[in-house]
N, C-alpha and C positions, 0 to 999 in steps of 0.2 A: 504493500500500500504506500509506503514511504516513497518508493520510486515513482509511482504515479502522481503523488502529491507534488513532488519536486517538478516533474514534467508539466503538470497543470499550472503550477505557480509560474514557471518560466514562460509558458505560453500566454498566460494572462498578462504578464509584464510586457512581453513582446507585442501583444495586442494593443496595450495602452500606448506604447511608443508609436506603433503604426497609426493609431487613431490621431495622435498628436501631429504626426507628419502629414496626414491627410487633411486635417483642419488647416494647418499652415499652408498647404498647397492650395486649398480652396480659397483661403484669404488672399494669397498671391494672385490667383486667377481673377478674383473680384477686383483687385486693384488694377490689374492689367486691363480688364474690361472697362473700368471707369476711366482709365487714362486714354484708352482708345476712343471711347465715346467723346471725351473732351477734345481730343485732337480732331476727330471727324467734325465736330461742331465748329471748331475754329476754321477748319478747311472750308466748310460750307459757307461760313461768314466771309472768308476771303474771296471765294469764288463769286459770291453775290456782289462784293465790291468791284471785282474785276469786270463783271458783266455790266456794271453801271458806267464804266469808262467808255467814252464815245469812240466809235470806230476810227475817227480821224486821229485822235490821240494815240490809240494803239498802233495805227499804221506808222505814225511818226516815230514811236518808240522802237519799232521793229527795224527801222532803217539805221 
């Protein structure tokens, strides 16, 4: 029985460690998702500003 108790205890400890790593990974993914959404929003705002620039000005800038 002692052998099984040690094995079960080790497995439970390993499970706790894996759960902590999984939670940390999920937190990192959430931060990445939020950062991406922020960057996409900024990109959209910049694209809207560029679309407002008159074609004449854009043509002159390309030269």
